[in-house]
Wavefront OBJ file of the C-alpha trace (Angstrom):
o trace
v -45.474 -0.665 -7.721
v -46.260 2.023 -5.225
v -44.282 5.290 -5.106
v -42.874 4.417 -1.691
v -41.675 0.951 -2.929
v -39.941 2.677 -5.888
v -38.214 5.098 -3.543
v -37.079 2.311 -1.240
v -35.884 0.249 -4.125
v -33.888 3.031 -5.659
v -32.378 3.978 -2.219
v -31.364 0.415 -1.705
v -29.743 0.100 -5.090
v -27.883 3.381 -4.634
v -26.575 2.209 -1.254
v -25.317 -1.047 -2.703
v -23.570 0.676 -5.543
v -21.845 3.241 -3.276
v -20.769 0.571 -0.831
v -19.109 -1.357 -3.699
v -17.069 1.780 -4.562
v -15.874 2.240 -0.994
v -14.289 -1.285 -1.145
v -12.358 -0.419 -4.358
v -9.419 1.155 -2.520
v -6.014 -0.497 -2.832
v -5.318 -1.954 0.571
v -1.959 -3.409 1.597
v -2.285 -7.158 1.479
v 1.285 -8.145 2.402
v 4.752 -6.915 2.441
v 8.310 -8.207 2.310
v 9.719 -7.598 4.842
v 6.522 -8.253 6.739
v 5.244 -5.907 9.464
v 7.223 -6.308 12.675
v 9.593 -8.927 11.059
v 13.257 -9.308 12.050
v 15.317 -9.847 8.869
v 18.738 -9.462 7.311
v 19.213 -6.202 5.397
v 16.694 -6.344 2.454
v 17.781 -5.511 -1.075
v 14.190 -4.398 -1.930
v 10.774 -3.782 -0.424
v 7.782 -5.538 -2.022
v 4.378 -4.287 -1.117
v 1.357 -6.248 -2.438
v -1.968 -4.455 -2.793
v -5.497 -5.596 -3.466
v -5.854 -3.351 -6.475
v -3.692 -2.211 -9.406
v -1.682 0.913 -8.765
v -0.801 4.033 -10.576
v 3.003 4.145 -10.229
v 3.302 7.886 -10.891
v 1.368 8.737 -7.694
v 2.618 5.803 -5.538
v 5.685 5.445 -3.424
v 7.210 4.942 -0.022
v 9.799 6.339 2.360
v 11.833 4.327 4.841
v 13.132 5.998 7.976
v 16.045 4.348 9.845
v 16.910 3.998 13.569
v 18.570 7.481 13.470
v 15.282 8.954 12.085
v 16.891 9.774 8.727
v 15.394 8.770 5.424
v 17.003 5.795 3.712
v 18.074 6.070 0.044
v 15.897 4.071 -2.189
v 15.857 3.391 -5.922
v 13.059 3.979 -8.304
v 9.949 1.961 -7.656
v 8.322 -0.263 -10.269
v 5.158 -2.254 -10.562
v 5.041 -6.012 -10.838
v 2.354 -8.775 -10.849
v -0.092 -6.974 -13.007
v 0.403 -3.677 -11.284
v -0.529 -4.863 -7.736
v 3.011 -5.175 -6.334
v 5.083 -2.060 -5.671
v 8.764 -3.039 -5.707
v 11.253 -0.496 -4.459
v 15.030 -1.255 -4.371
v 17.085 -0.432 -1.266
v 20.213 1.435 -2.467
v 22.566 0.544 0.436
v 22.895 -2.157 3.036
v 20.829 -1.289 6.016
v 22.472 -1.113 9.603
v 20.922 -3.129 12.366
v 17.995 -1.478 14.020
v 14.294 -0.599 13.605
v 12.910 0.845 10.315
v 9.570 2.523 9.560
v 8.053 2.313 6.106
v 5.436 4.939 5.188
v 3.628 4.238 1.929
v 1.070 6.019 -0.179
v -0.632 4.671 -3.274
v -3.185 5.655 -5.836
v -5.154 2.817 -7.349
v -5.917 2.890 -11.046
v -9.569 3.683 -10.218
v -8.473 6.907 -8.591
v -8.613 6.118 -4.846
v -5.765 7.065 -2.510
v -4.698 5.009 0.498
v -1.669 5.197 2.756
v -0.263 3.438 5.761
v 2.924 2.331 7.504
v 4.603 -0.710 8.979
v 7.914 -1.424 10.667
v 10.592 -4.119 10.407
v 13.933 -4.664 12.273
v 17.321 -5.429 10.616
v 19.225 -8.082 12.682
v 22.881 -7.531 13.486
l 1 2 3 4 5 6 7 8 9 10 11 12 13 14 15 16 17 18 19 20 21 22 23 24 25 26 27 28 29 30 31 32 33 34 35 36 37 38 39 40 41 42 43 44 45 46 47 48 49 50 51 52 53 54 55 56 57 58 59 60 61 62 63 64 65 66 67 68 69 70 71 72 73 74 75 76 77 78 79 80 81 82 83 84 85 86 87 88 89 90 91 92 93 94 95 96 97 98 99 100 101 102 103 104 105 106 107 108 109 110 111 112 113 114 115 116 117 118 119 120 121
């Protein structure tokens, strides 16, 4: 094998290995309530991710129609650590709500995002 072929082979293998690591982040797969859904006041929020989470460094905030934070209970992990479940402490008033989430996957990658839902009158 020529030196150039070896260099190209090693470079290709390194690129493939690093690309695989980039896809290892925990991405939001689905949520209940769903993004842009109109629902009755939920008793909990369930966010499903593509990777297992580290609960200690994962969480969310919910902002109500008056731009104030909504009181939430302590989050917990379900479904093998891929579902972040956070109870909603009080009944939500009608209006639009924004959920801002941040998670740390068990492999050490951080991700965050947001979505919104509306509570029907």
